[in-house]
C-alpha positions as CSV (number, residue, x, y, z in Angstrom):
1,M,-45.0,-15.7,47.3
2,D,-47.3,-14.3,44.6
3,I,-48.5,-10.9,45.9
4,D,-52.0,-11.5,44.5
5,E,-52.5,-14.5,46.8
6,T,-51.6,-12.7,50.1
7,I,-54.3,-11.9,52.6
8,P,-53.6,-8.1,52.5
9,M,-54.1,-8.1,48.7
10,R,-57.3,-10.2,48.8
11,L,-58.6,-7.9,51.6
12,R,-57.7,-4.8,49.4
13,R,-59.3,-6.3,46.3
14,A,-62.5,-7.2,48.2
15,Y,-62.7,-3.8,49.9
16,L,-62.1,-1.8,46.7
17,T,-64.6,-3.9,44.8
18,I,-67.2,-3.2,47.5
19,H,-66.2,0.5,47.7
20,R,-66.4,1.0,43.9
21,N,-69.8,-0.7,43.7
22,A,-71.2,1.3,46.6
23,Q,-69.7,4.5,45.2
24,E,-71.6,4.0,41.9
25,H,-74.7,3.0,43.8
26,F,-74.7,6.1,46.0
27,S,-73.8,8.5,43.2
28,Q,-77.4,8.5,42.1
29,F,-78.2,10.3,45.4
30,G,-75.4,12.9,45.0
31,V,-73.3,11.5,47.9
32,T,-70.2,9.4,48.2
33,V,-70.0,6.1,50.0
34,D,-67.9,7.9,52.7
35,Q,-70.6,10.5,53.2
36,Y,-73.1,7.8,53.6
37,V,-71.0,6.1,56.3
38,L,-70.5,9.5,58.0
39,L,-74.3,10.2,58.0
40,S,-74.9,6.7,59.3
41,V,-72.4,7.2,62.2
42,V,-74.2,10.4,63.2
43,A,-77.6,8.7,62.9
44,D,-76.4,6.0,65.2
45,E,-75.3,8.6,67.8
46,E,-76.7,12.1,67.5
47,G,-74.3,14.6,69.0
48,V,-71.2,12.4,68.4
49,I,-68.0,14.4,68.4
50,Q,-65.9,14.7,65.3
51,S,-62.9,12.7,66.6
52,E,-65.3,9.8,67.4
53,I,-66.7,10.0,63.9
54,S,-63.1,9.8,62.6
55,R,-62.3,6.8,64.8
56,R,-65.5,4.9,63.9
57,M,-65.0,5.5,60.2
58,A,-61.3,4.5,60.4
59,S,-60.6,7.8,58.6
60,D,-58.3,10.6,59.3
61,I,-59.6,13.7,61.1
62,N,-58.8,16.1,58.2
63,T,-60.8,14.0,55.7
64,V,-63.8,13.8,58.1
65,G,-63.5,17.6,58.7
66,A,-63.7,18.3,55.0
67,M,-66.7,16.0,54.6
68,L,-68.5,17.6,57.6
69,K,-67.9,21.0,56.1
70,L,-69.4,19.9,52.8
71,L,-72.4,18.1,54.5
72,E,-73.0,21.2,56.6
73,E,-73.0,23.4,53.4
74,E,-75.6,20.9,52.0
75,K,-77.7,21.4,55.1
76,L,-77.5,17.6,55.9
77,I,-75.7,18.1,59.3
78,R,-75.2,20.8,61.9
79,R,-72.3,21.2,64.3
80,T,-72.2,22.8,67.7
81,R,-69.4,23.4,70.2
82,C,-69.2,20.8,72.9
83,P,-70.1,22.4,76.3
84,D,-67.6,20.2,78.1
85,D,-64.7,20.8,75.7
86,G,-64.8,24.0,73.6
87,R,-62.4,22.6,71.1
88,A,-64.7,19.7,70.2
89,R,-67.7,19.9,68.0
90,R,-70.8,17.8,68.3
91,V,-72.5,16.7,65.1
92,Y,-76.2,16.3,64.5
93,L,-78.3,15.4,61.5
94,T,-80.7,18.0,60.2
95,A,-84.2,17.0,59.2
96,K,-82.9,16.9,55.6
97,G,-79.9,14.9,56.7
98,A,-82.1,12.4,58.6
99,A,-84.3,11.9,55.5
100,M,-81.3,11.5,53.3
101,Q,-79.7,9.0,55.6
102,K,-82.9,6.9,55.8
103,K,-83.1,6.9,52.0
104,L,-79.4,5.9,51.7
105,L,-79.8,3.1,54.3
106,K,-82.7,1.7,52.3
107,A,-80.6,1.9,49.1
108,A,-77.7,0.1,50.9
109,E,-79.8,-3.0,51.6
110,A,-79.0,-4.3,48.1
111,I,-75.3,-4.0,48.7
112,H,-75.6,-5.8,52.1
113,E,-77.7,-8.5,50.6
114,A,-75.2,-9.1,47.8
115,I,-72.4,-9.5,50.4
116,D,-74.5,-11.6,52.7
117,H,-75.4,-13.9,49.8
118,C,-71.7,-14.7,49.4
119,I,-71.1,-16.0,52.9
120,S,-73.0,-18.3,55.4
121,K,-74.0,-17.0,58.8
122,S,-71.4,-19.1,60.7
123,S,-68.7,-18.1,58.2
124,K,-69.7,-14.4,58.5
125,E,-69.3,-14.5,62.3
126,K,-65.9,-16.1,61.9
127,L,-64.9,-13.6,59.3
128,L,-66.0,-10.6,61.4
129,H,-64.1,-12.0,64.4
130,T,-61.0,-12.5,62.2
131,L,-61.2,-9.0,60.8
132,D,-61.4,-7.6,64.3
133,Q,-58.4,-9.7,65.3
134,I,-56.4,-8.3,62.4
135,C,-57.3,-4.7,63.3
136,A,-56.3,-5.3,67.0
137,E,-53.0,-6.9,66.0
138,M,-52.1,-4.3,63.4
139,T,-52.8,-1.4,65.8
140,R,-50.4,-2.8,68.5
141,P,-47.2,-0.8,68.8
142,T,-44.3,-2.5,67.1
143,K,-41.3,-3.4,69.2
């Protein structure tokens, strides 16, 4: 089987193409696409704990921690200790961070429209379901 024609390689190619395009797009705002995603996760759920950000971003905790440190230095987020679990930290957008996230969200519309243009609504629903199935299957323990 030709590796280029496998599902994993096509998924990789599509993801990396989208990621490179988004990276270039967001660089004009001085952020990476991963920082945009992190800011959006926090905007969706103010006070979210760091481990949940990591899970929702499908990124490792150390990478998220490094991004949070940088975004905190840039005054885009603030972190507080979780009152229920002193080891956990809750993450909030600052006013500057909320303004930046709104600006980035608006800028992301062009990327979302370009992707939506490539696929019909019914195909999109089927694709999203299939991607969810792949994630569920690939996270099951191997026997």
